[in-house]
Backbone as CSV, one residue per row, in Angstrom:
resi,resn,N_x,N_y,N_z,CA_x,CA_y,CA_z,C_x,C_y,C_z
1,MET,15.984,-0.629,-13.712,14.761,-0.687,-12.871,14.017,0.645,-13.041
2,ARG,12.709,0.565,-13.176,11.909,1.767,-13.382,11.800,2.512,-12.028
3,VAL,11.595,3.835,-12.161,11.414,4.685,-11.003,9.996,5.232,-11.058
4,LEU,9.441,5.609,-9.893,8.064,6.039,-9.848,7.827,7.323,-10.641
5,SER,8.835,8.172,-10.731,8.672,9.432,-11.448,8.354,9.247,-12.922
6,GLU,8.615,8.044,-13.427,8.253,7.743,-14.844,6.735,7.710,-15.030
7,TYR,5.992,7.639,-13.944,4.531,7.552,-14.049,3.852,8.901,-13.845
8,ILE,4.632,9.991,-13.787,4.026,11.341,-13.664,3.123,11.567,-14.887
9,ASN,1.892,12.005,-14.645,0.888,12.107,-15.667,0.516,13.577,-15.886
10,ASN,0.354,13.987,-17.123,-0.095,15.352,-17.472,-1.134,15.310,-18.574
11,ASP,-1.847,14.194,-18.673,-2.817,14.039,-19.755,-3.943,15.087,-19.663
12,LEU,-4.326,15.443,-18.444,-5.407,16.393,-18.263,-4.887,17.655,-17.532
13,LYS,-5.342,18.809,-17.990,-4.910,20.050,-17.378,-5.590,20.218,-16.023
14,PRO,-4.894,20.830,-15.054,-5.503,21.091,-13.744,-6.756,22.003,-13.875
15,ILE,-7.584,21.947,-12.904,-8.727,22.853,-12.831,-8.241,24.243,-12.428
16,SER,-8.844,25.258,-13.022,-8.499,26.656,-12.654,-9.535,27.206,-11.668
17,VAL,-9.097,28.099,-10.795,-10.022,28.702,-9.842,-11.073,29.529,-10.585
18,ASN,-10.769,29.879,-11.818,-11.752,30.710,-12.578,-12.756,29.876,-13.329
19,ASP,-12.620,28.545,-13.294,-13.590,27.691,-13.981,-14.932,27.757,-13.254
20,LEU,-15.994,27.610,-14.054,-17.328,27.508,-13.496,-17.524,26.101,-12.912
21,LEU,-18.320,26.006,-11.879,-18.584,24.685,-11.272,-19.296,23.748,-12.230
22,VAL,-20.095,24.252,-13.118,-20.791,23.382,-14.057,-19.783,22.689,-14.957
23,THR,-18.687,23.379,-15.275,-17.617,22.755,-16.086,-16.923,21.649,-15.262
24,VAL,-16.697,21.920,-13.993,-16.022,20.918,-13.149,-16.918,19.720,-12.921
25,GLN,-18.219,19.970,-12.741,-19.144,18.826,-12.580,-19.193,17.956,-13.804
26,ASP,-19.178,18.598,-14.989,-19.131,17.818,-16.244,-17.831,17.060,-16.355
27,PHE,-16.709,17.676,-15.893,-15.434,17.020,-15.959,-15.410,15.745,-15.132
28,PHE,-15.942,15.802,-13.926,-15.931,14.626,-13.041,-16.900,13.537,-13.563
29,MET,-17.876,13.940,-14.334,-18.751,12.914,-14.922,-18.037,12.108,-16.024
30,ASP,-16.996,12.691,-16.571,-16.277,12.051,-17.690,-15.016,11.305,-17.259
31,VAL,-14.540,11.527,-16.022,-13.308,10.891,-15.586,-13.598,10.096,-14.322
32,PRO,-12.754,9.091,-14.003,-12.997,8.221,-12.850,-12.337,8.722,-11.568
33,TYR,-11.958,10.013,-11.501,-11.159,10.503,-10.401,-12.032,10.961,-9.209
34,THR,-11.531,10.734,-8.028,-12.193,11.214,-6.799,-11.867,12.650,-6.489
35,HIS,-10.757,13.134,-6.997,-10.269,14.480,-6.756,-9.576,14.986,-8.012
36,PHE,-9.304,16.301,-8.054,-8.441,16.824,-9.112,-7.811,18.119,-8.637
37,PRO,-6.561,18.391,-9.047,-5.827,19.551,-8.555,-6.404,20.892,-9.089
38,VAL,-6.311,21.903,-8.268,-6.777,23.260,-8.640,-5.580,24.176,-8.587
39,LEU,-5.400,24.984,-9.640,-4.291,25.942,-9.703,-4.813,27.357,-9.870
40,GLU,-4.035,28.298,-9.365,-4.310,29.745,-9.589,-2.991,30.391,-10.008
41,ASN,-2.933,30.879,-11.228,-1.693,31.468,-11.764,-0.534,30.497,-11.629
42,GLU,-0.763,29.247,-11.977,0.250,28.156,-11.940,0.640,27.728,-10.533
43,VAL,-0.037,28.231,-9.523,0.255,27.874,-8.118,-0.788,26.852,-7.653
44,TYR,-0.314,25.727,-7.097,-1.240,24.683,-6.612,-1.885,25.148,-5.313
45,LEU,-3.241,25.080,-5.301,-3.995,25.489,-4.119,-4.542,24.300,-3.317
46,GLY,-4.719,23.176,-3.981,-5.295,21.998,-3.326,-6.103,21.214,-4.324
47,CYS,-6.799,20.213,-3.823,-7.659,19.400,-4.667,-9.100,19.667,-4.380
48,ILE,-9.912,19.644,-5.399,-11.367,19.669,-5.217,-11.898,18.247,-5.403
49,SER,-12.794,17.838,-4.539,-13.258,16.473,-4.624,-14.524,16.383,-5.486
50,ALA,-14.696,15.253,-6.131,-15.842,15.026,-7.002,-17.145,15.082,-6.200
51,VAL,-17.090,14.527,-4.997,-18.289,14.496,-4.167,-18.690,15.911,-3.783
52,ASP,-17.724,16.755,-3.397,-18.061,18.142,-3.036,-18.555,18.912,-4.260
53,ALA,-17.865,18.754,-5.371,-18.209,19.516,-6.584,-19.655,19.279,-6.987
54,GLU,-20.129,18.069,-6.765,-21.490,17.731,-7.146,-22.545,18.492,-6.348
55,THR,-22.155,18.903,-5.130,-23.128,19.616,-4.265,-23.024,21.120,-4.373
56,PHE,-21.982,21.635,-5.092,-21.789,23.095,-5.177,-22.710,23.703,-6.231
57,ASP,-22.948,24.998,-6.073,-23.772,25.762,-7.012,-23.088,25.798,-8.391
58,MET,-23.727,25.233,-9.383,-23.056,25.097,-10.700,-22.775,26.465,-11.376
59,ASN,-23.485,27.514,-10.902,-23.301,28.835,-11.529,-22.194,29.612,-10.915
60,LYS,-21.584,29.096,-9.830,-20.508,29.796,-9.188,-19.167,29.320,-9.743
61,LYS,-18.093,30.037,-9.344,-16.743,29.681,-9.785,-16.083,28.796,-8.729
62,VAL,-15.067,28.073,-9.150,-14.303,27.215,-8.231,-13.756,28.033,-7.091
63,SER,-13.352,29.269,-7.402,-12.749,30.145,-6.355,-13.687,30.437,-5.201
64,ASP,-14.997,30.281,-5.423,-15.959,30.524,-4.369,-15.951,29.434,-3.294
65,TYR,-15.238,28.339,-3.574,-15.253,27.209,-2.660,-13.807,26.832,-2.214
66,ARG,-12.986,27.861,-2.087,-11.598,27.605,-1.636,-11.547,26.853,-0.324
67,TYR,-12.493,27.140,0.544,-12.492,26.499,1.891,-12.606,24.982,1.807
68,ALA,-13.090,24.483,0.668,-13.299,23.025,0.553,-12.103,22.325,-0.088
69,PHE,-11.102,23.070,-0.522,-9.924,22.409,-1.169,-9.183,21.554,-0.142
70,GLU,-8.750,20.406,-0.616,-7.942,19.512,0.207,-6.487,19.599,-0.232
71,GLY,-5.610,19.954,0.716,-4.243,20.374,0.334,-3.202,19.271,0.227
72,PHE,-3.600,18.033,0.038,-2.597,16.959,-0.005,-1.839,16.953,-1.313
73,PHE,-0.579,16.493,-1.259,0.246,16.375,-2.465,1.449,15.492,-2.095
74,VAL,2.238,15.128,-3.123,3.500,14.433,-2.909,4.603,15.161,-3.645
75,ARG,5.858,14.836,-3.311,7.018,15.377,-4.038,7.408,14.410,-5.111
76,ASN,8.068,14.925,-6.136,8.468,14.069,-7.228,9.633,13.133,-6.870
77,ASN,10.262,13.376,-5.719,11.371,12.520,-5.285,10.998,11.578,-4.106
78,MET,9.700,11.520,-3.779,9.250,10.659,-2.694,9.292,9.214,-3.110
79,VAL,9.564,8.307,-2.159,9.558,6.898,-2.435,8.102,6.407,-2.544
80,TRP,7.935,5.276,-3.257,6.614,4.834,-3.561,5.771,4.525,-2.358
81,LEU,6.376,4.060,-1.273,5.606,3.680,-0.114,4.998,4.929,0.572
82,ASP,5.759,6.023,0.596,5.221,7.281,1.106,4.108,7.825,0.213
83,VAL,4.254,7.652,-1.090,3.232,8.102,-2.026,1.956,7.295,-1.821
84,LEU,2.098,5.983,-1.605,0.959,5.118,-1.403,0.238,5.499,-0.096
85,GLU,1.004,5.914,0.887,0.411,6.345,2.184,-0.484,7.603,1.988
86,VAL,-0.046,8.525,1.128,-0.843,9.724,0.857,-2.114,9.372,0.184
87,PHE,-2.053,8.448,-0.762,-3.292,7.965,-1.397,-4.267,7.424,-0.362
88,ALA,-3.752,6.538,0.528,-4.624,5.891,1.512,-5.159,6.885,2.534
89,ARG,-4.324,7.771,2.975,-4.736,8.749,4.035,-5.817,9.694,3.542
90,ASN,-5.845,9.969,2.255,-6.784,10.928,1.710,-7.924,10.297,0.886
91,ASN,-7.994,8.963,0.893,-9.063,8.251,0.181,-9.216,8.788,-1.250
92,SER,-8.069,8.910,-1.887,-8.072,9.478,-3.261,-7.490,8.472,-4.237
93,ASN,-7.889,8.553,-5.493,-7.225,7.742,-6.513,-6.324,8.551,-7.427
94,ILE,-6.082,9.799,-7.022,-5.164,10.662,-7.745,-4.449,11.595,-6.722
95,VAL,-3.174,11.844,-6.944,-2.375,12.669,-6.040,-1.547,13.666,-6.850
96,PRO,-1.643,14.963,-6.586,-0.848,15.971,-7.294,0.596,15.821,-6.887
97,ILE,1.503,16.226,-7.786,2.941,16.161,-7.525,3.531,17.572,-7.647
98,LEU,4.334,17.957,-6.617,5.031,19.200,-6.636,6.540,18.934,-6.607
99,ASN,7.320,19.833,-7.240,8.782,19.689,-7.135,9.283,20.419,-5.909
100,GLU,10.621,20.469,-5.809,11.202,21.097,-4.613,10.949,22.585,-4.505
101,ASN,10.520,23.196,-5.598,10.192,24.636,-5.630,8.685,24.840,-5.514
102,ASN,7.970,23.803,-5.080,6.515,23.857,-4.903,5.742,24.132,-6.184
103,GLN,6.352,23.818,-7.311,5.674,23.972,-8.592,4.947,22.675,-8.950
104,TYR,3.720,22.825,-9.426,2.920,21.662,-9.843,3.533,21.080,-11.139
105,ILE,3.782,19.761,-11.128,4.369,19.144,-12.321,3.551,18.006,-12.874
106,GLY,2.439,17.676,-12.265,1.579,16.593,-12.739,0.905,15.841,-11.619
107,TYR,0.481,14.609,-11.874,-0.213,13.843,-10.882,0.057,12.342,-11.072
108,TYR,-0.058,11.636,-9.960,-0.013,10.155,-9.999,-1.419,9.606,-9.944
109,GLN,-1.660,8.495,-10.676,-2.895,7.748,-10.541,-2.604,6.507,-9.727
110,ILE,-3.557,6.117,-8.884,-3.331,4.964,-8.022,-3.058,3.694,-8.824
111,THR,-3.685,3.582,-9.995,-3.469,2.381,-10.827,-2.005,2.277,-11.265
112,ASP,-1.355,3.450,-11.529,0.044,3.434,-11.925,0.957,3.088,-10.774
113,VAL,0.604,3.564,-9.575,1.435,3.250,-8.410,1.345,1.749,-8.079
114,ILE,0.133,1.183,-8.202,-0.039,-0.268,-8.008,0.755,-1.041,-9.055
115,LYS,0.746,-0.540,-10.287,1.517,-1.195,-11.369,3.016,-1.167,-11.022
116,PHE,3.478,-0.042,-10.486,4.888,0.082,-10.085,5.183,-0.886,-8.955
117,LEU,4.251,-0.996,-7.995,4.423,-1.935,-6.855,4.520,-3.350,-7.371
118,ASN,3.737,-3.710,-8.390,3.766,-5.052,-8.942,5.069,-5.401,-9.596
119,GLU,5.878,-4.380,-9.922,7.174,-4.616,-10.565,8.321,-4.701,-9.543
120,THR,8.016,-4.494,-8.255,9.041,-4.596,-7.236,9.342,-6.053,-6.961
121,PRO,10.521,-6.376,-6.506,10.861,-7.788,-6.176,9.913,-8.428,-5.160
122,PHE,9.380,-7.606,-4.237,8.484,-8.124,-3.212,7.314,-8.888,-3.833
123,LEU,6.761,-8.340,-4.924,5.612,-8.983,-5.537,5.996,-9.769,-6.795
124,LYS,7.003,-9.296,-7.516,7.357,-9.882,-8.809,8.106,-11.197,-8.688
125,GLU,9.073,-11.264,-7.720,9.921,-12.402,-7.608,9.134,-13.613,-7.024
126,THR,9.506,-14.797,-7.526,8.880,-16.008,-6.958,9.392,-16.251,-5.565
127,GLY,8.497,-16.539,-4.639,8.904,-16.761,-3.274,7.743,-17.258,-2.433
128,GLY,8.012,-17.431,-1.125,6.993,-17.892,-0.195,6.623,-16.799,0.780
129,ILE,5.365,-16.746,1.170,4.848,-15.778,2.131,4.617,-16.470,3.458
130,ILE,5.158,-15.891,4.536,4.922,-16.375,5.893,4.386,-15.214,6.700
131,VAL,3.291,-15.425,7.396,2.745,-14.427,8.276,2.965,-14.893,9.731
132,VAL,3.721,-14.116,10.490,4.039,-14.483,11.856,3.457,-13.451,12.816
133,GLU,3.250,-13.891,14.063,2.658,-13.025,15.056,3.419,-13.112,16.356
134,LYS,3.572,-11.969,17.037,4.260,-11.965,18.346,3.833,-10.751,19.118
135,ALA,4.086,-10.751,20.408,3.769,-9.580,21.250,4.517,-8.370,20.751
136,VAL,3.866,-7.241,20.848,4.442,-5.991,20.313,5.807,-5.715,20.933
137,ILE,5.961,-5.945,22.218,7.210,-5.617,22.902,8.325,-6.608,22.615
138,ASP,7.982,-7.724,21.987,8.979,-8.801,21.814,9.517,-8.952,20.389
139,TYR,8.776,-8.439,19.408,9.175,-8.764,18.023,10.334,-7.869,17.585
140,SER,11.109,-8.344,16.628,12.270,-7.611,16.132,12.422,-7.866,14.633
141,MET,12.497,-6.809,13.863,12.653,-6.943,12.425,14.026,-7.591,12.104
142,SER,15.055,-7.191,12.852,16.379,-7.733,12.602,16.428,-9.234,12.936
143,GLN,15.671,-9.638,13.982,15.608,-11.047,14.337,14.903,-11.843,13.241
144,ILE,13.823,-11.291,12.685,13.095,-11.935,11.615,14.024,-12.154,10.385
145,ALA,14.758,-11.145,10.053,15.706,-11.256,8.919,16.760,-12.295,9.195
146,GLN,17.216,-12.343,10.437,18.267,-13.309,10.820,17.722,-14.744,10.754
147,ILE,16.482,-14.939,11.173,15.880,-16.259,11.152,15.779,-16.775,9.695
148,VAL,15.384,-15.886,8.808,15.280,-16.261,7.384,16.634,-16.580,6.822
149,GLU,17.605,-15.710,7.058,18.928,-15.876,6.415,19.740,-16.985,7.050
150,SER,19.508,-17.299,8.324,20.250,-18.386,8.990,19.806,-19.744,8.453
151,ASN,18.659,-19.759,7.762,18.154,-20.989,7.167,18.305,-20.988,5.655
152,ASN,19.329,-20.266,5.204,19.677,-20.186,3.766,18.570,-19.581,2.902
153,GLY,17.744,-18.762,3.511,16.720,-18.047,2.737,17.167,-16.601,2.456
154,LYS,16.602,-16.018,1.439,16.858,-14.611,1.128,15.567,-13.826,1.346
155,LEU,15.704,-12.744,2.087,14.515,-11.904,2.400,14.205,-11.012,1.227
156,LEU,12.973,-11.140,0.689,12.519,-10.286,-0.408,11.757,-9.074,0.079
157,GLY,11.283,-9.140,1.316,10.557,-7.996,1.890,9.750,-8.422,3.100
158,LEU,9.431,-7.447,3.939,8.552,-7.709,5.082,7.907,-6.414,5.527
159,PHE,6.722,-6.509,6.081,6.045,-5.328,6.596,5.043,-5.733,7.670
160,VAL,4.726,-4.767,8.505,3.728,-4.998,9.559,2.354,-4.936,8.892
161,SER,1.653,-6.090,8.850,0.395,-6.173,8.143,-0.812,-6.013,9.072
162,GLU,-0.602,-6.113,10.388,-1.694,-5.924,11.356,-1.056,-5.670,12.729
163,ALA,-1.680,-4.828,13.513,-1.149,-4.522,14.840,-2.227,-3.992,15.763
164,ASN,-2.101,-4.301,17.040,-2.910,-3.699,18.054,-2.038,-3.437,19.296
165,ASN,-2.650,-3.130,20.383,-1.832,-2.815,21.591,-1.037,-3.995,22.137
166,ASP,-1.481,-5.191,21.799,-0.836,-6.363,22.359,0.071,-7.121,21.376
167,LYS,-0.446,-7.345,20.179,0.269,-8.190,19.227,0.474,-7.491,17.900
168,VAL,1.439,-7.995,17.145,1.736,-7.475,15.808,1.897,-8.664,14.858
169,GLN,1.382,-8.525,13.638,1.572,-9.549,12.608,2.506,-8.970,11.556
170,ILE,3.486,-9.778,11.165,4.435,-9.361,10.165,4.335,-10.322,8.972
171,THR,4.177,-9.756,7.790,4.148,-10.560,6.565,5.555,-10.583,5.975
172,VAL,6.090,-11.776,5.797,7.462,-11.955,5.351,7.453,-12.690,4.013
173,LYS,8.218,-12.172,3.036,8.371,-12.882,1.777,9.826,-13.294,1.628
174,THR,10.017,-14.598,1.349,11.344,-15.138,1.239,11.462,-15.907,-0.099
175,THR,12.689,-16.168,-0.517,12.896,-17.085,-1.659,12.415,-18.465,-1.270
176,LEU,12.018,-19.215,-2.287,11.552,-20.577,-2.048,12.714,-21.459,-1.629
177,GLY,12.393,-22.512,-0.880,13.449,-23.404,-0.398,13.665,-23.194,1.080
178,GLY,13.766,-24.279,1.841,14.008,-24.198,3.270,12.843,-23.595,4.072
179,MET,11.658,-23.626,3.526,10.499,-23.025,4.207,10.223,-23.682,5.519
180,ASN,10.236,-24.988,5.546,9.959,-25.681,6.805,10.954,-25.314,7.894
181,ASP,12.230,-25.267,7.538,13.282,-24.876,8.527,13.039,-23.470,9.043
182,ILE,12.651,-22.560,8.143,12.373,-21.186,8.574,11.177,-21.151,9.495
183,ILE,10.137,-21.868,9.149,8.900,-21.908,9.972,9.209,-22.466,11.356
184,GLN,9.946,-23.541,11.422,10.254,-24.155,12.731,11.131,-23.255,13.566
185,THR,12.041,-22.520,12.932,12.897,-21.585,13.652,12.068,-20.441,14.253
186,PHE,11.113,-19.951,13.456,10.212,-18.921,13.987,9.522,-19.426,15.247
187,ARG,9.074,-20.670,15.222,8.424,-21.279,16.434,9.368,-21.340,17.623
188,ARG,10.604,-21.687,17.362,11.567,-21.788,18.474,11.808,-20.424,19.110
189,TYR,11.614,-19.355,18.288,11.765,-18.011,18.866,10.401,-17.454,19.300
190,ASN,9.445,-18.355,19.491,8.116,-18.014,20.051,7.283,-17.101,19.157
191,TYR,7.489,-17.207,17.838,6.603,-16.562,16.874,5.475,-17.512,16.579
192,GLU,4.251,-17.031,16.533,3.127,-17.879,16.105,3.030,-17.796,14.563
193,ILE,2.855,-18.948,13.931,2.719,-18.966,12.477,1.237,-18.819,12.155
194,VAL,0.858,-17.675,11.554,-0.556,-17.387,11.261,-0.949,-17.999,9.926
195,SER,-0.072,-17.981,8.939,-0.379,-18.517,7.622,-0.234,-20.030,7.621
196,GLU,-0.879,-20.683,6.647,-0.809,-22.118,6.509,0.175,-22.510,5.413
197,HIS,0.899,-23.598,5.635,1.941,-23.978,4.658,1.970,-25.507,4.532
198,ASN,1.994,-25.947,3.274,2.106,-27.396,3.020,3.451,-27.932,3.521
199,GLU,4.447,-27.060,3.579,5.786,-27.483,3.999,5.959,-27.622,5.500
200,ASP,4.909,-27.261,6.256,5.010,-27.192,7.712,4.961,-28.588,8.314
201,ASN,6.098,-29.149,8.613,6.169,-30.521,9.194,5.478,-30.633,10.525
202,TYR,5.566,-29.596,11.317,4.946,-29.599,12.650,3.439,-29.828,12.555
203,ILE,2.789,-29.033,11.672,1.345,-29.147,11.491,1.014,-30.494,10.848
204,ASN,1.803,-30.890,9.853,1.554,-32.197,9.197,1.658,-33.327,10.190
205,ASN,2.619,-33.280,11.125,2.739,-34.326,12.156,1.526,-34.343,13.079
206,LEU,1.047,-33.142,13.446,-0.154,-33.059,14.303,-1.360,-33.686,13.585
207,LYS,-1.491,-33.404,12.282,-2.602,-33.973,11.501,-2.515,-35.503,11.465
208,GLU,-1.292,-36.006,11.249,-1.105,-37.476,11.190,-1.465,-38.111,12.500
209,ARG,-1.040,-37.476,13.619,-1.322,-38.041,14.939,-2.816,-37.989,15.216
210,SER,-3.466,-36.903,14.791,-4.905,-36.752,14.969,-5.663,-37.842,14.212
211,GLU,-5.240,-38.056,12.961,-5.882,-39.102,12.134,-5.655,-40.454,12.715
212,TYR,-4.461,-40.713,13.246,-4.159,-41.998,13.888,-5.030,-42.197,15.114
213,LEU,-5.183,-41.120,15.911,-5.992,-41.217,17.118,-7.479,-41.486,16.785
214,ASP,-7.964,-40.835,15.711,-9.354,-41.066,15.286,-9.560,-42.530,14.879
215,LYS,-8.618,-43.080,14.123,-8.703,-44.475,13.731,-8.676,-45.409,14.919
216,TYR,-7.830,-45.097,15.916,-7.723,-45.916,17.107,-9.023,-45.899,17.888
217,LEU,-9.617,-44.685,18.033,-10.873,-44.577,18.771,-12.047,-45.238,18.107
218,ASN,-11.939,-45.399,16.772,-13.065,-45.984,16.026,-12.938,-47.502,15.945
219,ILE,-11.846,-48.058,16.446,-11.656,-49.538,16.392,-12.633,-50.180,17.339
């Protein structure tokens, strides 16, 4: 199985604090990045953003705008979900990587992290997706896993896909087979089924009864 650290990129050298802004502006015109790391004597100082660089005086040096550096980064041993969170929190498509000694060792691109995500069993393995909803104070991840496994399903992954003060939605991916039994068990435990499923006998029965009632009323 591949590890995220295999995607560490060093194709482009970091920006130096001694670079002129005109050079940095030209750099951002040639690459699709929202940010890029800045180093001083091999020490990571932060990222300069493409949007900010465009507004800076092109005749000045990068060092004149230290106040605008954004200090986000990830460690080379961080799990992919934490790395993805740093991308999202900073609205960036590139994230610098530091080792345990705070040395800059490269950067991740969001496209590579998404590629890695696509290779995880959650997305790669064939299975069914169920989105369930319940009150925040009532839902339980362990109960969700137990519902799936008690119906001969295998849990491939789950995560909280939406939440507010009252309710939470959980996206569950399971192996195919026994979907209807899993769905009906969720209902017995008072989970609302948000997603639609062809295998849902409860909904299919309601549709059949509705169609029968329509025919009866039209006689």
